[in-house]
NUVOLO-257364 format. One record per residue (C-alpha): residue number from 0; residue in one letter; x, y, z. Coordinates in Angstrom, 2 decimals, decimal comma. Layout:
<tizas>
nr|rest|east|north|up
NUM|A|X|Y|Z
...
</tizas>
This chain:
<tizas>
nr|rest|east|north|up
0|X|82,81|78,55|61,29
1|X|82,78|75,33|63,48
2|X|86,89|75,14|62,20
3|X|87,18|78,73|63,34
4|X|85,95|78,35|66,81
5|X|88,06|75,06|66,89
6|X|90,98|76,93|65,86
7|X|90,48|79,37|68,55
8|X|89,90|76,97|71,40
9|X|92,96|75,50|70,45
10|X|95,19|78,54|69,81
11|X|93,73|79,49|73,55
12|X|94,82|76,25|74,79
13|X|97,92|76,47|73,00
14|X|99,63|79,98|73,41
15|X|102,55|80,43|75,03
16|X|101,86|82,46|78,76
17|X|105,74|82,95|79,03
18|X|105,17|85,10|75,95
19|X|102,10|86,91|77,10
20|X|103,66|87,53|80,94
21|X|106,97|89,00|79,11
22|X|105,05|91,72|76,91
23|X|103,09|92,49|80,45
24|X|106,41|92,80|82,30
25|X|108,17|94,84|79,54
26|X|105,50|97,26|79,97
27|X|105,78|97,40|83,64
28|X|109,52|97,61|83,28
29|X|109,65|100,65|81,03
30|X|106,81|102,50|82,71
31|X|108,52|101,92|86,00
32|X|111,62|103,39|84,96
33|X|109,53|106,31|84,01
34|X|108,08|107,02|87,02
35|X|111,07|106,61|89,00
36|X|112,39|109,42|86,91
37|X|109,25|111,40|87,51
38|X|109,37|111,05|91,22
39|X|113,17|112,86|91,55
40|X|111,06|116,08|91,01
41|X|108,61|114,78|93,90
42|X|109,42|118,16|96,48
43|X|105,94|119,09|97,57
44|X|102,61|118,51|98,06
45|X|101,93|120,08|94,60
46|X|104,37|117,50|92,89
47|X|102,79|114,31|94,78
48|X|98,91|115,29|93,96
49|X|99,28|117,57|90,71
50|X|102,25|116,94|89,14
51|X|103,41|120,32|89,85
52|X|100,87|121,54|87,39
53|X|103,67|121,22|84,50
54|X|101,64|119,38|82,12
55|X|100,59|121,15|78,73
56|X|96,79|120,78|77,80
57|X|97,90|118,22|74,96
58|X|99,77|115,84|77,32
59|X|97,15|116,30|79,88
60|X|94,15|115,31|77,24
61|X|96,21|112,29|76,25
62|X|96,45|111,54|80,04
63|X|92,74|111,80|80,36
64|X|91,99|109,95|77,34
65|X|94,03|107,07|79,16
66|X|92,32|107,74|82,49
67|X|88,86|107,33|81,17
68|X|89,53|104,76|78,75
69|X|89,31|102,00|80,91
70|X|89,14|98,50|80,98
71|X|85,32|99,11|80,91
72|X|85,89|100,71|77,65
73|X|87,99|98,16|75,87
74|X|87,16|94,98|77,43
75|X|83,48|95,74|78,31
76|X|81,94|98,00|75,52
77|X|83,74|95,45|72,92
78|X|81,84|92,56|74,38
79|X|78,99|94,73|75,21
80|X|79,06|95,22|71,13
81|X|79,49|91,45|70,25
82|X|76,73|90,27|72,39
83|X|74,06|92,91|72,46
84|X|74,96|94,81|69,11
85|X|73,55|98,21|69,03
86|X|72,68|98,46|72,69
87|X|76,15|97,52|73,65
88|X|77,28|100,42|71,27
89|X|75,02|103,08|73,63
90|X|77,87|102,72|76,36
91|X|80,06|104,19|73,96
92|X|77,86|107,05|72,92
93|X|76,87|107,60|76,69
94|X|80,57|107,86|77,90
95|X|81,57|110,05|74,68
96|X|78,36|112,84|75,60
97|X|79,34|112,99|79,10
98|X|82,65|114,98|77,99
99|X|80,28|118,04|76,59
100|X|79,00|118,23|79,89
101|X|82,39|118,34|81,63
102|X|83,50|120,51|78,89
103|X|80,95|123,07|79,09
104|X|79,96|123,11|82,84
105|X|83,19|121,85|84,51
106|X|86,47|121,97|83,67
107|X|87,65|125,30|83,40
108|X|85,78|126,42|86,84
109|X|87,21|123,57|88,62
110|X|90,79|124,68|87,65
111|X|90,09|128,19|88,58
112|X|88,42|127,68|91,83
113|X|90,23|124,17|93,42
114|X|93,86|123,36|94,65
115|X|93,88|119,72|94,76
116|X|90,91|117,95|95,35
117|X|86,82|118,33|94,41
118|X|86,30|119,23|98,12
119|X|88,51|122,40|97,69
120|X|85,70|123,56|95,35
121|X|82,70|122,36|97,51
122|X|84,34|124,12|100,67
123|X|85,30|127,41|99,33
124|X|82,20|129,17|100,71
125|X|80,47|126,71|102,74
126|X|82,00|125,39|106,42
127|X|84,96|123,37|105,75
128|X|84,46|120,19|107,97
129|X|81,19|118,84|107,17
130|X|81,79|119,18|103,12
131|X|85,03|117,95|103,38
132|X|84,01|115,03|105,16
133|X|81,15|114,44|102,93
134|X|82,96|114,83|99,98
135|X|86,11|112,68|101,01
136|X|83,11|110,07|101,26
137|X|81,71|110,43|98,00
138|X|85,09|110,42|96,38
139|X|85,93|107,34|98,11
140|X|82,75|105,45|97,45
141|X|83,21|106,31|93,78
142|X|86,92|105,45|93,50
143|X|86,03|102,33|94,92
144|X|83,37|101,41|92,97
145|X|85,61|102,17|89,99
146|X|88,35|100,11|91,09
147|X|86,14|97,35|91,37
148|X|85,38|97,24|87,89
149|X|89,08|97,48|86,92
150|X|90,21|94,32|89,10
151|X|87,24|92,39|87,61
152|X|88,87|92,98|84,35
153|X|92,18|92,25|85,31
154|X|90,86|88,70|86,41
155|X|88,96|88,29|83,35
156|X|91,86|89,33|81,31
157|X|94,17|86,80|83,02
158|X|92,11|83,84|82,84
159|X|91,72|84,22|78,87
160|X|95,58|84,55|78,83
161|X|96,86|81,83|81,01
162|X|94,01|79,50|80,77
163|X|93,33|80,38|84,21
164|X|89,86|79,79|85,44
165|X|90,03|78,88|88,93
166|X|89,31|81,45|91,98
167|X|92,96|81,12|93,44
168|X|94,65|81,54|90,21
169|X|92,47|85,14|89,53
170|X|93,07|86,08|92,76
171|X|97,13|85,96|92,51
172|X|96,69|88,19|89,67
173|X|94,41|90,80|91,27
174|X|96,80|91,09|93,98
175|X|99,56|91,57|91,59
176|X|98,25|94,23|89,92
177|X|97,20|95,94|93,08
178|X|101,05|95,70|94,00
179|X|102,13|97,34|91,15
180|X|99,51|99,85|90,97
181|X|100,36|100,92|94,83
182|X|104,16|101,01|93,65
183|X|103,11|103,56|90,71
184|X|101,26|105,80|93,18
185|X|104,20|105,80|96,47
186|X|107,14|106,00|93,86
187|X|105,53|108,50|91,19
188|X|102,57|110,51|92,90
189|X|100,73|112,10|90,24
190|X|103,53|113,18|87,73
191|X|104,74|109,23|87,40
192|X|100,88|108,07|87,30
193|X|100,18|110,92|84,40
194|X|102,85|109,64|82,17
195|X|102,10|105,92|82,71
196|X|98,11|107,18|81,52
197|X|99,96|109,09|78,68
198|X|102,14|106,15|77,47
199|X|98,78|103,72|78,17
200|X|96,67|105,92|75,65
201|X|98,97|106,22|73,11
202|X|99,41|102,11|72,79
203|X|95,86|101,57|73,60
204|X|94,88|104,05|70,73
205|X|97,27|102,77|68,09
206|X|96,72|99,17|69,03
207|X|92,64|99,53|68,63
208|X|93,44|101,27|65,48
209|X|95,40|98,73|64,17
210|X|92,89|96,45|64,80
211|X|89,93|97,86|63,60
212|X|92,12|98,60|59,96
213|X|92,64|94,83|59,78
214|X|89,03|93,89|60,65
215|X|87,79|96,09|57,75
216|X|90,58|95,02|55,40
217|X|89,29|91,34|56,03
218|X|86,08|93,06|54,50
219|X|87,05|94,80|51,78
220|X|87,12|98,34|54,15
221|X|83,43|98,29|53,80
222|X|82,05|98,78|57,57
223|X|78,84|97,37|56,14
224|X|79,78|93,99|55,38
225|X|81,30|93,56|58,90
226|X|77,74|94,14|59,74
227|X|76,29|91,27|57,23
228|X|79,06|89,16|58,43
229|X|78,01|89,84|61,98
230|X|74,32|88,79|61,16
231|X|75,16|86,27|59,14
232|X|77,39|84,33|61,81
233|X|75,68|81,10|63,07
234|X|76,47|81,66|66,41
235|X|74,48|84,82|66,57
236|X|70,96|83,68|67,50
237|X|69,65|87,17|67,20
238|X|69,75|87,81|63,65
239|X|69,70|90,94|62,34
240|X|68,15|92,16|65,92
241|X|71,90|92,95|66,91
242|X|71,76|96,32|64,26
243|X|68,82|97,70|65,81
244|X|68,00|99,11|69,72
245|X|66,17|97,03|72,61
246|X|68,07|93,55|72,25
247|X|69,11|94,39|76,06
248|X|66,96|96,94|77,27
249|X|63,95|96,36|74,71
250|X|62,19|94,95|77,72
251|X|62,68|97,91|79,98
252|X|63,43|100,93|77,93
253|X|63,55|102,87|81,71
254|X|66,33|101,06|82,68
255|X|68,24|102,11|79,30
256|X|66,83|105,86|80,39
257|X|68,44|105,65|83,95
258|X|71,80|104,09|82,01
259|X|71,95|107,05|79,82
260|X|71,54|109,99|82,62
261|X|74,33|107,86|84,57
262|X|76,71|108,29|81,97
263|X|75,96|111,32|80,57
264|X|76,31|113,25|83,94
265|X|78,58|110,90|85,71
266|X|81,67|112,01|84,26
267|X|81,83|115,35|85,41
268|X|81,51|114,28|88,82
269|X|84,28|111,46|88,70
270|X|86,73|112,71|91,24
271|X|89,77|111,11|89,25
272|X|88,68|113,01|86,34
273|X|88,56|116,27|87,82
274|X|91,69|115,95|89,61
275|X|93,37|115,84|86,27
276|X|92,37|119,48|85,68
277|X|94,71|120,71|88,51
278|X|97,92|119,26|86,60
279|X|97,92|121,85|84,07
280|X|99,00|125,38|84,82
281|X|96,30|127,62|83,35
282|X|92,62|127,54|82,84
283|X|93,04|127,73|78,86
284|X|95,18|124,92|79,34
285|X|92,64|122,98|81,03
286|X|89,72|123,62|78,35
287|X|92,53|122,24|75,67
288|X|92,88|118,98|77,65
289|X|89,53|118,33|77,47
290|X|89,02|119,21|73,76
291|X|91,99|116,64|72,97
292|X|90,59|114,60|75,13
293|X|86,92|114,78|73,50
294|X|88,71|114,06|70,16
295|X|90,84|110,98|71,31
296|X|87,92|109,25|73,18
297|X|85,60|109,82|70,28
298|X|88,15|108,26|67,77
299|X|88,87|105,38|70,27
300|X|84,61|104,59|70,51
301|X|84,50|104,63|67,05
302|X|87,21|101,98|66,91
303|X|85,05|99,92|69,50
304|X|82,09|99,56|67,27
305|X|84,15|98,33|64,12
306|X|86,24|95,68|66,92
307|X|82,49|94,85|68,80
308|X|80,67|93,73|65,58
309|X|83,90|92,66|64,26
310|X|84,57|89,97|66,93
311|X|80,33|89,22|66,59
312|X|81,53|88,26|62,79
313|X|84,71|86,66|63,12
314|X|84,31|84,99|66,38
315|X|81,01|84,60|67,49
316|X|79,05|85,59|70,30
317|X|78,71|82,24|71,78
318|X|82,29|81,21|71,69
319|X|82,74|84,73|73,53
320|X|80,42|84,50|76,27
321|X|81,93|80,97|76,86
322|X|85,20|81,95|76,91
323|X|87,57|82,19|80,15
324|X|86,17|86,21|80,91
325|X|82,95|85,81|79,49
326|X|81,80|88,97|77,47
327|X|84,98|90,74|78,36
328|X|87,04|88,45|76,20
329|X|85,87|89,61|72,95
330|X|88,70|91,83|72,26
331|X|91,02|89,56|73,40
332|X|89,37|86,79|71,16
333|X|89,40|89,09|68,39
334|X|93,27|89,67|68,71
335|X|93,70|85,96|68,79
336|X|91,70|85,56|65,52
337|X|93,46|88,34|63,59
338|X|96,96|88,13|64,43
339|X|97,60|84,90|66,66
340|X|99,22|84,66|69,95
341|X|101,49|87,60|69,59
342|X|99,21|89,77|68,94
343|X|96,63|88,72|71,71
344|X|99,55|88,76|73,64
345|X|100,68|92,62|72,80
346|X|96,78|93,53|73,15
347|X|96,44|91,92|76,43
348|X|99,57|93,89|77,79
349|X|97,68|97,18|76,74
350|X|94,64|96,04|78,78
351|X|96,70|95,17|81,32
352|X|98,31|98,57|80,94
353|X|95,15|100,11|80,72
354|X|93,80|98,79|83,99
355|X|97,36|99,75|85,83
356|X|97,04|103,27|84,77
357|X|93,18|103,33|85,71
358|X|93,59|102,17|88,92
359|X|96,64|104,52|90,00
360|X|94,91|107,55|88,74
361|X|91,82|106,33|90,93
362|X|94,01|105,54|93,95
363|X|96,16|108,76|94,19
364|X|92,60|110,78|93,83
365|X|91,14|108,69|96,65
366|X|94,76|109,06|98,79
367|X|94,55|112,96|98,21
368|X|91,34|112,95|99,14
369|X|91,85|111,32|102,54
370|X|95,18|112,84|103,20
371|X|94,19|116,88|102,09
372|X|90,46|117,20|102,71
373|X|90,17|114,62|106,26
374|X|93,28|114,98|107,82
375|X|94,90|118,39|106,88
376|X|91,60|120,12|106,63
377|X|89,62|118,38|109,09
378|X|91,71|116,82|111,52
379|X|94,67|118,80|111,45
380|X|92,63|122,07|110,83
381|X|95,26|122,82|107,95
382|X|97,92|123,08|110,41
383|X|99,73|119,73|108,84
384|X|103,08|120,15|106,96
385|X|103,09|119,16|103,10
386|X|105,42|116,08|103,83
387|X|103,09|114,95|106,80
388|X|100,22|115,59|104,17
389|X|102,00|113,25|101,71
390|X|102,93|110,70|104,23
391|X|99,05|110,26|105,20
392|X|98,45|109,69|101,37
393|X|100,92|107,05|101,20
394|X|100,02|105,41|103,73
395|X|96,25|105,39|102,62
396|X|97,05|104,42|99,06
397|X|98,39|101,21|100,82
398|X|94,64|100,61|102,43
399|X|92,98|101,03|99,25
400|X|95,17|98,79|97,37
401|X|94,46|96,40|99,57
402|X|90,72|96,65|99,80
403|X|90,60|97,11|95,96
404|X|92,43|93,83|95,74
405|X|90,00|91,92|97,89
406|X|86,87|93,94|96,56
407|X|88,32|92,59|92,59
408|X|88,42|88,84|93,81
409|X|84,81|89,74|95,26
410|X|83,13|90,84|91,82
411|X|84,85|88,30|89,47
412|X|82,65|87,37|86,35
413|X|80,65|90,58|86,55
414|X|80,61|92,47|83,23
415|X|83,10|95,58|83,90
416|X|81,05|98,10|81,61
417|X|78,12|97,55|83,80
418|X|80,28|98,12|87,25
419|X|81,81|101,36|86,04
420|X|78,07|102,64|84,75
421|X|77,38|102,18|88,72
422|X|80,47|104,13|89,44
423|X|78,82|106,74|87,20
424|X|75,55|106,34|88,98
425|X|77,26|107,49|92,08
426|X|79,25|110,05|90,74
427|X|76,14|111,96|89,03
428|X|73,86|111,60|91,88
429|X|76,45|112,61|94,79
430|X|79,10|114,47|93,10
431|X|77,56|116,65|89,98
432|X|74,55|118,39|92,01
433|X|77,10|119,75|94,75
434|X|79,45|120,76|92,41
435|X|76,82|122,54|89,99
436|X|75,44|124,05|92,91
437|X|78,57|125,32|94,62
438|X|79,48|126,91|90,82
439|X|76,11|128,82|89,79
440|X|74,01|128,86|92,49
441|X|74,98|131,67|95,20
442|X|72,31|130,83|97,90
443|X|73,58|127,43|98,03
444|X|74,43|126,27|101,83
445|X|76,27|123,90|103,85
446|X|73,62|122,08|104,60
447|X|72,51|121,38|101,14
448|X|75,63|120,33|100,19
449|X|75,79|117,82|103,03
450|X|72,18|116,50|102,02
451|X|73,09|116,39|98,44
452|X|76,15|114,25|98,39
453|X|75,12|112,08|101,80
454|X|71,25|111,68|99,84
455|X|72,92|111,07|96,68
456|X|75,40|108,58|97,92
457|X|72,93|106,55|100,03
458|X|69,92|106,61|97,46
459|X|72,15|105,43|94,29
460|X|73,99|102,47|96,65
461|X|70,87|101,24|98,46
462|X|68,97|101,20|95,22
463|X|71,79|98,91|93,64
464|X|71,75|96,92|96,48
465|X|68,00|96,18|95,82
466|X|68,29|95,84|92,56
467|X|68,36|92,99|90,05
468|X|72,34|93,42|89,58
469|X|72,93|92,01|92,98
470|X|70,55|89,26|93,56
471|X|67,57|87,45|91,91
472|X|68,75|86,26|88,88
473|X|71,38|83,95|87,49
474|X|73,44|86,83|86,03
475|X|73,59|88,80|89,86
476|X|76,33|88,98|91,88
477|X|74,72|86,56|94,70
478|X|73,11|84,45|92,15
479|X|69,47|83,47|91,61
480|X|69,58|81,39|95,04
481|X|69,20|84,73|96,78
482|X|66,52|86,85|96,02
483|X|65,98|90,53|97,86
484|X|65,71|92,86|94,33
485|X|62,79|95,16|95,21
486|X|64,16|97,58|93,12
487|X|63,21|97,03|89,11
488|X|66,05|98,83|87,24
489|X|69,71|97,37|87,30
490|X|70,95|101,06|86,96
491|X|69,54|103,65|89,73
492|X|70,45|107,24|87,97
493|X|66,81|107,75|87,25
494|X|65,77|108,26|90,90
495|X|69,07|108,92|92,43
496|X|70,28|111,92|90,54
497|X|67,11|114,10|90,18
498|X|67,31|113,11|94,06
499|X|70,38|114,55|94,86
500|X|69,52|117,52|92,68
501|X|66,47|118,38|94,80
502|X|68,11|117,11|98,59
503|X|70,76|120,31|97,59
504|X|67,68|122,74|96,82
505|X|65,89|121,49|99,83
506|X|68,70|121,71|102,46
507|X|69,66|124,86|101,13
508|X|66,09|126,69|100,97
509|X|65,42|125,08|104,48
510|X|68,88|126,42|106,11
511|X|68,30|128,82|108,57
512|X|71,77|130,02|108,40
513|X|73,56|131,60|105,13
514|X|76,70|131,66|103,68
515|X|78,80|134,32|103,48
516|X|77,77|136,62|100,29
517|X|81,22|137,94|99,85
518|X|82,64|134,57|99,69
519|X|80,29|133,55|96,90
520|X|80,81|136,57|95,17
521|X|84,56|135,86|95,33
522|X|84,14|132,27|94,43
523|X|82,25|133,19|91,17
524|X|84,86|135,60|90,17
525|X|87,78|133,24|90,35
526|X|85,72|130,40|88,91
527|X|85,01|132,99|85,63
528|X|88,17|134,53|85,61
529|X|90,89|132,53|87,48
530|X|91,82|135,72|89,55
531|X|93,43|134,36|92,93
532|X|96,15|131,50|93,26
533|X|94,56|129,92|96,69
534|X|91,58|129,18|98,30
535|X|90,87|132,13|101,15
536|X|91,52|131,32|104,90
537|X|88,09|131,37|106,45
538|X|87,82|131,64|110,28
</tizas>
């Protein structure tokens, strides 16, 4: 095994950065051509925000998979399994089970009720101004958390690829990723972004599948043999404990329950995932797209189980933890072990493509929310032209891109699977309660919606700020030298999610005003049947 470690270190140092960059630039060039071709049909706000609602259920399912299978799914989860075994795999379970919530409770009803954004659903029968402002705020917050995770993944990946371990080099790479992301959105809108996500999903699933078969082939196509090799690896100080629960969360099982709640409930509140439901022409296609996504995502997460334990067996936890990029380097190092610099270059280019596709989807969602919900619906009272709205969305894209670059530089070294889990916690706390109340509770009011969204958002963010993730230990964002962690859990979901639901109920039952029963009935009919093409005009 020492020889293997030496080989990996030598290979990492000797690999040709030009090869890796060439593969990455080839992907960017091909996808940019596709984005430019797709942009030719962008003639309206519906084209820019929803791709003209022209995608089939299968295409949208692939795009959803491309949107959802982020750098956290590929790099973070593989690393979590390689280091923490069974507990790392729980991320995969949570991310996958979450889609059942989205399919059964949200997908079809959202498609029937909304126009472009989550706030279209929430403001259908409630007062426009406060609800859209609150929804835009939560959308921007969730998108920003998720963007930080992807940018951190970009920095960690290039550290391994090019041997860059200094802050300046990583910052430069994050800036390049941000600029390419901005170009995707500005040029192609949702249609161009969707095709990038489809291509990326195919490459990612195919690449992960090929590596999975390769790992199994080395062990006689026996997953048991892979597990046995991982347990017996001299670098594995935990022995057979990596096959059982408790290695990461055994000391604090409540933290695991909190994480599970955030993962399972968060997907149905992620704005960039919800926005994908508007790119299909019918509710039936929305259901089909989610079914396709569940199959594709489920298969991929089975691959990550093999790849994570394969990395533990063939590379070793110590080598992974000490490599540039840390825990996020498990999948690239496994690719290097299996196929040398060429396979590493391909897998790393796919991981970069993953990051680019996801950040483009997040950016267009955030910019659409600001332009459609704040600028047009609140500031212009619905009187802005589609051309003006799209112009504001593009300006917002530049601002969000700049903030994402700066934020990504600030979170270098954090585990990206965990950063995504925090985004899920905010989505589940601030967005999901209001969505479910709006769709299923006729007595829900504007006060309930605002209290739920703002209260869920503030509680999640404050609990994160005062948690061990930010301060009080060596793995915290601010390190061990600063300690103001008074909340004991690393994920706030177990507190902030029930609080979001409670505030929605409390705000509604204490609201002296009642929303229009006629609009509530109209929303119910439309949500269940799809009858009606546009939201009603409220006076």
